[in-house]
C-alpha positions in Angstrom: 136.5 82.3 13.5 134.5 82.1 16.7 137.6 81.2 18.7 139.4 84.4 17.9 136.2 86.5 18.6 135.8 84.8 22.0 139.5 85.3 22.8 139.5 89.0 22.1 136.3 89.6 24.0 137.7 87.9 27.1 140.9 89.9 26.9 139.0 93.2 26.6 136.6 92.3 29.5 139.6 91.5 31.7 141.2 94.7 30.7 138.0 96.6 31.6 137.9 95.0 35.0 141.4 96.2 35.7 140.5 99.7 34.6 137.4 99.7 36.9 139.6 98.5 39.8 141.9 101.5 39.3 139.3 104.1 38.2 139.6 106.1 41.4 143.2 105.6 42.0 144.4 108.8 43.7 148.0 108.6 42.4 147.1 107.9 38.8 149.9 109.2 36.6 148.5 111.5 33.9 150.7 113.0 31.2 150.3 115.0 28.0 151.3 114.1 24.5 150.8 116.6 21.7 149.3 119.3 24.0 147.5 119.9 27.3 144.2 118.4 26.0 145.9 115.3 24.6 146.1 113.1 27.7 147.6 109.7 28.4 147.6 107.8 31.7 149.6 104.9 33.0 146.5 102.8 32.6 146.4 103.6 28.8 149.9 102.2 28.5 149.4 99.3 30.9 146.1 98.3 29.1 147.8 98.3 25.7 150.7 96.2 27.1 148.3 93.7 28.6 146.4 93.4 25.2 149.7 93.1 23.3 150.8 90.3 25.6 147.6 88.4 24.9 147.9 88.9 21.1 151.5 87.8 21.0 150.7 84.7 22.9 147.7 83.9 20.7 149.4 84.8 17.3 153.1 85.6 17.5 153.2 86.5 13.8 150.5 89.2 14.0 151.4 92.8 13.5 150.2 95.4 16.0 149.2 99.0 15.5 148.5 100.8 18.7 148.1 104.3 20.1 150.7 104.2 22.8 154.3 103.2 23.4 155.6 103.9 19.9 153.4 101.5 18.0 151.5 104.1 16.1 152.8 103.4 12.6 153.2 100.3 10.4 155.1 99.9 7.1 152.2 98.0 5.6 148.9 96.2 6.4 149.9 92.8 5.1 149.1 89.7 7.1 147.0 89.8 10.2 147.0 93.2 12.0 145.6 94.0 15.4 144.7 97.7 15.8 144.4 98.7 19.5 143.0 101.7 21.3 143.5 100.8 25.0 141.4 103.7 26.3 139.5 105.8 23.8 138.3 108.9 25.5 141.2 109.4 28.0 140.0 112.8 29.1 136.6 111.4 29.8 138.2 108.6 31.7 140.3 111.0 33.8 137.6 113.7 34.5 134.3 111.9 34.2 135.1 108.3 35.0 132.8 107.2 32.2 132.2 107.6 28.4 135.4 105.8 27.4 136.0 102.6 25.4 138.5 99.8 24.8 138.7 99.0 21.1 140.3 96.4 18.9 140.1 95.8 15.2 141.5 92.8 13.3 142.5 93.3 9.7 143.7 90.6 7.3 145.6 91.6 4.2 144.3 95.2 4.5 140.7 94.3 5.0 138.7 94.6 8.2 137.6 91.2 9.5 136.5 91.9 13.1 135.8 95.0 15.2 135.3 95.2 19.0 134.1 98.3 20.8 133.6 98.0 24.6 132.0 100.9 26.6 133.5 99.8 29.9 131.4 101.7 32.4 128.1 101.2 30.6 129.0 97.5 30.1 128.0 97.7 26.4 130.1 95.6 24.1 129.6 95.6 20.3 131.6 93.2 18.2 131.3 91.5 14.8 132.4 91.6 11.2 131.3 90.9 7.6 131.3 87.1 8.2 129.2 87.0 11.3 127.2 90.3 11.5 127.2 92.7 14.5 126.3 91.8 18.1 125.5 94.0 21.1 126.2 92.0 24.3 125.4 88.8 22.4 122.2 90.0 20.7 122.5 90.4 16.9 121.6 93.9 15.7 120.0 94.9 12.5 121.2 97.6 10.1 119.8 101.0 11.2 117.4 103.0 9.2 118.8 105.1 6.4 117.9 108.5 7.7 119.0 111.9 6.5 120.7 114.6 8.6 117.4 116.3 9.1 116.0 113.2 10.8 118.7 112.5 13.3 121.6 113.5 15.5 125.2 114.1 14.4 128.3 113.5 16.5 130.9 116.2 16.2 134.4 117.0 17.4 134.0 120.1 19.6 137.1 122.1 18.4 136.0 121.5 14.8 132.6 123.0 15.6 134.0 125.9 17.6 136.3 126.9 14.7 133.9 125.8 11.9 136.8 124.1 10.1 134.6 122.1 7.7 131.3 123.9 7.7 130.3 122.2 11.0 127.8 125.0 11.8 126.0 124.1 8.6 126.0 120.5 9.7 124.6 121.4 13.0 121.9 123.5 11.4 120.8 120.8 9.0 120.8 118.0 11.6 118.0 117.6 14.3 120.8 118.1 16.8 124.4 117.5 17.6 126.3 115.5 20.3 129.9 115.9 21.5 130.9 113.0 23.7 134.6 113.2 23.3 134.9 109.5 22.5 134.9 108.0 19.0 134.0 104.6 20.4 130.8 106.0 22.0 129.9 107.8 18.8 130.5 104.7 16.6 128.4 102.6 18.9 125.6 105.1 18.6 125.9 105.1 14.8 125.7 101.3 14.7 122.6 101.3 17.0 120.8 103.9 14.9 121.2 106.7 17.5 123.1 108.9 15.1 122.7 109.9 11.5 126.4 110.8 11.2 129.7 111.5 12.8 132.4 113.9 11.8 135.8 114.1 13.5 139.6 114.0 13.1 140.5 110.4 13.9 143.5 108.1 13.9 143.3 104.5 12.8 142.8 103.1 16.3 139.9 105.5 16.7 137.9 104.5 13.7 139.1 101.0 12.6 137.3 98.9 15.3 134.0 100.7 14.9 134.5 101.1 11.2 134.4 97.3 10.7 131.0 97.3 12.5 129.6 100.2 10.5 130.5 98.8 7.1 129.1 95.4 8.1 125.8 97.1 8.9 125.8 99.0 5.5 126.8 102.4 6.9 129.4 104.5 5.1 132.7 106.0 6.1 135.5 107.8 4.2 138.0 110.7 4.3 137.2 114.2 3.2 137.7 113.3 -0.5 135.2 110.4 -0.1 138.0 107.9 -0.5 138.8 105.0 1.8 140.5 105.9 5.1 144.2 105.2 4.9 144.9 103.5 8.3 147.9 105.8 8.4 147.9 108.9 10.5 145.1 111.2 11.5 142.5 112.2 8.9 139.0 113.7 8.7 136.5 110.9 9.4 133.1 111.1 7.8 130.6 108.4 8.7 126.9 107.9 8.7 123.9 106.3 7.1 124.1 106.3 3.3 121.9 109.4 3.0 123.6 111.4 5.8 127.0 110.4 4.6 126.4 111.9 1.2 125.1 115.1 2.8 128.1 115.4 5.1 130.5 114.8 2.2 128.8 117.6 0.2 128.8 120.0 3.1 132.5 119.6 4.1 133.6 120.0 0.5 131.9 123.3 -0.2 
């Protein structure tokens, strides 16, 4: 158990160093995917390829679900599955040079065993799982307080708030405040550390699976818009938070 945790951490730190070395590369290739705001860079692809090489050397039988290079679907979640987001928050990476994460989840027979979320520029690395607890740079963290929306901040997806697709204006009115970082990893770290009451966004499996393992280990809640477990298949509305805030969010979006 500790061997695989140490291996993955080393891979991700090495990938982070390569990203830092190329952060200000003048000829960085940036492309679009589904639209002009959905960016991918050569470093996203290269980072995923690097991590896949490490995984395949460590466990040739493992399945891989990743954001880039045509690995974004799996027939099933049987066996051991590595879920990879090589650079979560690519627009932040390109324009801000910060507020992006490398993320990996390990699932076994459909259940989350380990999650790893690495905020590269802040050098903040959360990892853990139900068998070992959750650690922040080696220090075990305790479950955050069960606060209501009115007692904390909520992370939101900016287009959802602008268009009020799921009563997000009501969420923002009920919460003490809202934050829009443009990076699921940053938001899920904040939830795990008790810096958010909740988080609402449209996410793909590689966006929520790594941090989701950590949240559930800490007793936090996450689900889709129906309050059902997330499918790990395609993009869906992600609702996460403390038990109190989660129930409030679920009620608001289903009005």
